[in-house]
C-alpha positions in Angstrom: -28.4 -60.1 24.9 -29.5 -62.5 27.4 -32.5 -62.2 29.5 -32.0 -62.8 33.3 -34.4 -65.7 33.1 -33.3 -69.3 31.9 -33.3 -69.5 28.0 -36.0 -71.6 26.3 -34.7 -75.0 25.9 -35.0 -75.0 22.0 -32.3 -72.3 21.9 -30.1 -73.2 25.0 -27.6 -75.1 23.1 -27.0 -72.4 20.6 -26.6 -69.7 23.2 -24.2 -72.1 25.1 -22.2 -72.6 22.0 -21.9 -68.8 21.5 -20.8 -68.1 25.0 -18.2 -71.0 24.9 -16.8 -69.5 21.7 -16.4 -66.1 23.7 -14.7 -68.0 26.6 -12.3 -69.7 24.2 -11.4 -66.3 22.5 -11.0 -64.2 25.5 -10.0 -66.4 28.3 -6.1 -66.5 27.8 -5.9 -62.6 27.7 -7.9 -62.4 30.8 -5.8 -65.0 32.6 -3.0 -62.5 32.4 -4.9 -59.4 33.2 -6.8 -60.8 36.1 -3.6 -61.7 38.0 -1.6 -58.6 37.2 -0.2 -57.0 40.3 -0.7 -53.2 40.7 2.1 -50.8 41.2 2.2 -48.4 44.1 2.5 -45.7 41.5 -0.7 -43.8 41.9 -3.5 -43.7 40.8 -3.3 -47.1 42.6 -4.9 -50.3 41.4 -7.8 -49.4 39.1 -8.3 -46.1 37.2 -12.1 -46.2 37.0 -13.3 -42.6 37.8 -16.8 -43.3 38.7 -17.2 -46.7 40.4 -20.0 -48.8 41.8 -18.8 -48.3 45.4 -18.6 -44.5 44.7 -21.9 -44.3 43.2 -23.5 -46.3 45.8 -22.3 -43.8 48.4 -23.1 -40.8 46.2 -26.8 -41.8 45.6 -29.6 -42.1 48.1 -29.4 -45.5 50.1 -32.8 -46.4 49.0 -31.6 -46.5 45.3 -29.1 -49.3 45.7 -30.2 -50.8 49.1 -26.9 -49.8 50.7 -27.1 -50.6 54.5 -25.7 -47.4 55.8 -27.2 -48.1 59.3 -25.9 -51.7 59.5 -24.2 -52.9 62.7 -20.4 -52.9 62.7 -18.6 -55.8 61.0 -17.2 -57.0 64.2 -20.7 -58.0 65.2 -21.7 -59.5 61.9 -21.0 -63.2 60.9 -22.3 -65.0 57.9 -21.5 -68.2 56.0 -19.8 -70.4 58.7 -18.3 -67.5 60.6 -16.6 -65.7 57.8 -16.9 -62.0 58.4 -18.5 -60.0 55.5 -18.0 -56.4 54.4 -21.3 -56.5 52.5 -23.3 -58.3 49.9 -23.7 -58.1 46.2 -26.8 -59.9 45.0 -26.4 -63.5 46.0 -22.7 -63.3 46.8 -21.1 -62.0 50.1 -18.2 -59.6 50.0 -15.8 -61.6 52.2 -13.2 -59.9 54.2 -10.8 -62.9 53.6 -11.3 -62.2 49.7 -10.3 -58.6 49.9 -7.5 -59.4 52.3 -6.1 -62.0 50.0 -6.0 -59.5 47.1 -4.4 -56.9 49.2 -1.7 -59.4 50.5 -1.0 -60.7 47.0 -0.6 -57.2 45.5 1.6 -56.2 48.4 3.8 -59.3 47.9 4.1 -58.6 44.4 5.2 -55.0 45.0 7.7 -56.3 47.7 9.3 -58.7 45.1 9.7 -55.7 42.9 11.1 -53.4 45.5 13.6 -55.9 47.1 15.3 -56.2 43.8 16.3 -52.6 44.0 18.3 -53.1 47.1 22.0 -54.1 46.7 22.5 -57.8 46.7 25.0 -57.7 49.6 22.5 -56.1 52.0 19.3 -57.5 50.6 18.9 -60.3 53.2 19.4 -57.8 56.0 16.4 -55.6 54.9 14.2 -58.4 53.4 11.7 -58.9 56.3 11.6 -55.2 57.1 10.6 -54.5 53.5 8.0 -57.1 53.3 6.4 -55.8 56.5 6.7 -52.3 55.3 5.0 -52.8 51.9 2.2 -55.0 53.6 1.5 -52.3 56.0 1.4 -49.8 53.3 -1.4 -51.8 51.6 -3.5 -52.8 54.6 -3.4 -49.3 56.2 -4.1 -47.2 53.1 -7.7 -46.3 52.8 -7.6 -45.6 49.2 -6.0 -48.8 48.1 -8.4 -50.7 50.1 -11.5 -48.7 48.6 -10.0 -49.5 45.1 -9.7 -53.2 45.7 -13.1 -53.3 47.3 -14.7 -51.4 44.4 -13.2 -53.6 41.8 -14.4 -56.8 43.7 -18.0 -55.4 43.8 -17.9 -54.8 40.0 -16.7 -58.4 39.4 -19.4 -59.8 41.8 -22.1 -57.9 39.9 -21.0 -59.5 36.6 -20.7 -62.9 38.3 -24.0 -62.6 39.8 -25.6 -61.9 36.3 -23.7 -64.8 34.8 -24.9 -67.3 37.5 -28.8 -66.3 37.2 -28.5 -66.2 33.4 -27.0 -69.6 32.7 -28.3 -73.2 33.3 -26.4 -75.1 35.8 -25.0 -77.7 33.4 -23.6 -75.0 31.2 -22.0 -73.2 34.1 -20.2 -76.5 35.0 -19.0 -76.9 31.6 -17.7 -73.5 31.2 -16.1 -73.5 34.7 -14.4 -76.7 33.8 -13.0 -75.2 30.5 -11.6 -72.2 32.4 -10.1 -74.3 35.0 -8.3 -76.3 32.5 -7.0 -73.2 31.0 -5.9 -72.0 34.6 -3.9 -75.2 35.1 -2.3 -75.0 31.7 -1.5 -71.3 31.6 -1.7 -69.7 35.0 -0.3 -72.4 37.3 3.1 -72.5 35.4 3.3 -68.8 35.5 2.6 -68.6 39.2 5.3 -71.2 39.8 7.7 -69.3 37.8 6.8 -66.1 39.4 7.4 -67.3 42.9 10.3 -69.8 42.1 8.3 -73.0 42.9 8.6 -76.4 41.0 5.6 -78.2 42.3 2.0 -77.4 43.3 2.9 -78.4 46.8 5.7 -75.8 46.9 3.3 -73.2 45.5 0.8 -74.0 48.2 3.4 -73.7 50.8 4.6 -70.4 49.4 1.2 -68.7 49.5 0.8 -70.0 53.2 4.5 -69.0 54.2 5.2 -65.9 52.2 1.9 -64.3 51.3 -0.1 -65.4 54.3 -3.1 -66.7 52.2 -4.1 -69.7 50.3 -3.4 -70.9 46.8 -6.9 -72.4 46.7 -8.3 -69.0 47.5 -6.4 -67.5 44.8 -7.8 -69.9 42.3 -11.4 -69.6 43.6 -11.3 -65.7 43.2 -9.7 -66.0 39.9 -12.4 -68.4 38.5 -15.3 -66.3 39.8 -13.9 -62.9 38.7 -12.9 -64.2 35.3 -16.2 -65.8 34.6 -17.8 -62.5 35.5 -15.4 -60.7 33.0 -16.1 -63.1 30.3 -19.8 -62.7 30.8 -19.6 -59.0 30.7 -17.5 -59.0 27.5 -19.9 -61.4 26.0 -22.9 -59.3 26.8 -21.3 -56.2 25.5 -20.7 -58.1 22.2 -18.3 -57.2 19.4 -20.2 -54.0 18.0 -19.0 -53.1 14.6 -18.5 -49.3 15.4 -16.2 -47.4 13.1 -16.3 -43.7 13.6 -16.3 -41.6 10.3 -13.4 -39.0 9.4 -15.8 -36.2 10.4 -16.3 -37.8 13.9 -12.4 -38.1 14.2 -11.7 -34.6 13.1 -14.5 -33.2 15.5 -12.9 -35.0 18.4 -9.3 -33.8 17.4 -10.4 -30.1 17.1 -12.1 -30.3 20.4 -9.1 -31.8 22.2 -6.0 -30.4 20.5 -4.3 -29.7 23.8 -4.3 -33.4 24.4 -2.0 -33.7 21.4 0.4 -31.0 22.4 3.9 -32.0 22.5 6.1 -30.2 25.2 9.6 -29.2 23.9 12.3 -31.8 24.8 16.0 -32.5 24.0 18.3 -35.4 23.9 21.7 -34.5 25.0 25.2 -35.4 26.3 27.0 -33.8 29.2 30.4 -34.0 30.8 31.0 -32.9 34.4 33.8 -32.2 36.7 33.4 -31.4 40.5 35.4 -29.0 42.7 35.4 -28.5 46.4 37.6 -29.8 49.3 40.0 -32.0 47.0 40.0 -29.7 44.0 39.9 -26.0 43.5 37.4 -24.4 41.0 40.4 -23.3 38.8 41.8 -26.8 38.7 38.3 -28.2 37.7 37.9 -25.5 35.1 41.3 -26.3 33.6 40.4 -30.0 33.3 36.9 -29.7 31.8 38.3 -27.1 29.4 41.0 -29.6 28.2 38.0 -32.1 27.8 35.9 -29.8 25.8 38.8 -28.6 23.5 39.4 -32.3 22.7 35.9 -32.8 21.5 35.7 -29.4 19.8 38.7 -30.3 17.6 36.6 -32.8 15.8 34.4 -31.1 13.1 32.4 -34.1 11.8 29.1 -34.1 13.9 29.0 -38.0 14.0 32.6 -38.5 15.0 32.2 -35.6 17.5 29.4 -37.4 19.2 31.4 -40.5 19.5 34.4 -38.5 20.8 32.2 -36.7 23.4 31.0 -40.2 24.7 34.6 -41.5 24.9 35.9 -38.5 26.7 33.1 -38.8 29.1 33.9 -42.5 29.9 37.5 -41.6 30.5 37.4 -38.3 32.4 33.7 -37.2 33.3 32.7 -37.6 37.0 29.0 -37.8 37.2 26.8 -41.0 37.2 26.4 -40.8 33.5 30.0 -41.1 32.7 30.1 -44.8 32.0 27.1 -44.4 29.6 29.2 -41.8 27.5 27.3 -38.8 29.1 24.1 -39.7 27.2 20.8 -38.3 28.7 17.5 -39.7 27.4 14.7 -37.2 26.2 14.4 -34.5 28.8 11.5 -32.1 29.3 11.6 -28.7 31.1 11.3 -28.9 34.8 12.8 -32.3 35.1 16.5 -31.3 35.9 17.7 -30.4 39.4 20.2 -27.9 37.9 18.5 -24.9 36.7 21.7 -23.6 35.1 22.0 -26.6 32.9 18.3 -26.8 32.1 18.3 -23.2 31.0 21.3 -23.8 28.7 20.0 -26.9 27.0 16.6 -25.4 26.3 18.1 -22.2 25.0 17.8 -21.4 21.3 21.3 -20.0 21.5 22.6 -23.5 21.8 22.2 -25.2 18.4 22.0 -29.0 17.8 25.5 -30.6 17.7 27.2 -27.7 19.3 28.9 -27.6 22.7 27.7 -25.2 25.4 29.9 -23.0 27.5 31.2 -24.2 30.7 28.2 -24.2 32.9 28.9 -23.6 36.7 26.5 -24.8 39.3 26.9 -25.9 42.9 30.3 -27.6 43.2 30.3 -28.7 39.5 31.2 -27.5 36.1 29.4 -29.0 33.1 29.6 -28.9 29.3 26.5 -30.0 27.5 26.0 -31.0 23.8 22.4 -31.3 22.1 21.9 -34.4 20.1 18.3 -33.7 19.1 15.7 -31.2 19.9 11.9 -31.0 19.5 10.1 -27.8 19.8 6.7 -27.4 21.3 3.9 -28.2 18.9 0.5 -29.8 18.4 0.5 -33.1 16.5 -1.3 -32.9 13.1 -4.5 -34.7 12.5 -2.8 -37.3 10.1 -0.3 -38.2 12.8 -3.0 -38.9 15.4 -6.0 -40.2 13.3 -5.5 -43.8 14.2 -4.9 -42.9 17.8 -8.2 -40.9 17.8 -10.1 -43.7 16.1 -9.0 -46.2 18.9 -9.9 -43.6 21.5 -13.5 -43.1 20.2 -14.0 -46.9 19.9 -12.6 -47.5 23.4 -14.9 -44.6 24.8 -18.0 -46.2 23.2 -17.2 -49.6 24.6 -16.6 -48.1 28.2 -19.9 -46.2 27.9 -21.6 -49.6 27.1 -19.8 -51.3 30.1 -21.0 -48.5 32.4 -24.5 -48.8 31.2 -24.5 -52.6 31.8 -22.9 -52.0 35.2 -25.6 -49.5 36.3 -28.3 -51.9 35.0 -26.9 -54.7 37.1 -26.6 -52.4 40.2 -30.3 -51.7 40.0 -31.1 -55.4 39.5 -28.9 -56.8 42.3 -29.0 -55.3 45.7 -25.7 -53.9 47.0 -25.1 -53.8 50.7 -22.0 -52.2 52.3 -21.8 -52.7 56.0 -20.3 -50.0 58.1 -16.7 -50.7 59.1 -14.4 -48.3 61.0 -10.7 -47.9 60.7 -10.0 -49.6 64.1 -12.2 -52.5 63.1 -10.4 -52.9 59.8 -7.0 -53.0 61.4 -8.3 -55.4 63.9 -10.0 -57.9 61.6 -7.7 -57.8 58.7 -4.9 -59.4 60.5 -6.7 -62.7 61.2 -8.2 -63.8 58.0 -9.8 -67.2 58.0 -8.6 -69.4 55.2 -11.3 -71.3 53.6 -12.1 -72.5 50.1 -15.8 -72.8 50.0 -17.9 -70.5 48.0 -19.5 -67.6 50.0 -22.8 -69.0 49.1 -21.9 -72.6 49.6 -21.8 -73.2 45.9 -18.6 -74.8 44.6 -17.4 -73.2 41.2 -14.5 -75.4 40.7 
C-alpha cells in the first residue's frame, strides 16, 4: 500500500505502471456506475449505513476537526466567491458541485417519470413535472445529506490520490481517464439526452438541467480518480472463505434465506352494479367457468382459461389472459381473493368457486404454488460465499475510509434550511477546480 509521501524515484515507475493497469481494468465499469442516476425509491441515493458525514456528527468535533461553531454559509466565501459547505483536506465542498448532482439526479428522475404520462397530455404536464421533481430533490433533507455524504467520501479518496502521486503521473492518468470519458461517456450522455453534437449537449445541460456539462466532466474526473485510487489501495485480496465459514454464516442467518409462500395464478372477473345486476353477472361468469372446466387436460385448460379471459373477462388483466405474476400474501387489495388463492383447499390447476367481493365476481386458477420454506445450504452456498467476500471488502473499505478521515481534516460549515433554500437556487457556474488545480 502506498505511503502518503512521494515514492522513492527508483520504484516510482513500477508503482505508476501498477496503478495504470488498475485504471485500465476498472475505469470502464466506474464510468457507468459514477453517472448512474438514483431512483426516488428509498433508501435514496446511497445505501451506506454508516457514513463519514454521519460519523463526523456522531463523534466529538475535535476528533475530525468538524467546525460546529462555524459562521453560516451565507457569510462564507472562498475560491473566487464560490460558496462552500465545508472542506475535506485540500478540497472545498462546493455548493455548486452538490447542486449540480442534485439537479442532474432530479432531471434523470423527471425523464423517467414523464414517460409514464399518456403521450397525448405529456406536453401539458412536462414543466409541472420537471419543477415538481426538482423541488422534491432540492427540498428533501435526507436526499441532500446522502449526496453530500457521498461527495465527502469521494473527496477523501481524491485527496489521498493527489498527495500520494507525483504530478507527472497524475497528469498521465487523468489524460487516460479523459480519453475514456470522451470515448465511452460522451456518446452515452448524447444518447441519453437526445443530442447529436457536443454543442447540443452543452446547451442541454444549460437549458434543461440548469448546470454545466464542463462541471459534469470535472466532477466525474475527480470522483472517478478517487474511486480508482480507493480500489487500487484495497487491492485484489485472495480471500476465499472455507465451507465451515459458509455453513456457520448460513446457520446464523437462516431467516435471511426464508422464502415466503407465493402463487402464480390466473383470474377472470365480471363486474356488477348500475348497469348489471349481481344475478346477471353470476350467470355470465358461471358460463365462463363452465367453458374452462369442460377441458380436463391441465395444459389445454390453462390456454382455454386465458382465451376466455381475453374475450369475456372485464378487469385490466383480461388482455393478458388473466395471468398474474408471482404473488405474496398481503399484496392484493381483495382479501376474499387472497384468502382463496392461498388456501390449501384450492389445489394447483383447479378452479376456485365464484368469489364475491365489492362489485365484482372472480374465478381464480392456480398455475404454480410455493410454500414457505428455508432455502437449503447447497442452494445458497455460492450466494453466501459472495456475501462473505463482499463483507470482507466492505470492512476493508471502511477501515481505509476511517484512516483517511483522521488524516485529512473534515470541516462542515453550519447551514440552515432557509439558507439552503436561498443559496441553492443561484448556483455559480464555473469550471475551475476548487483549489485552482486543473484536473483535465
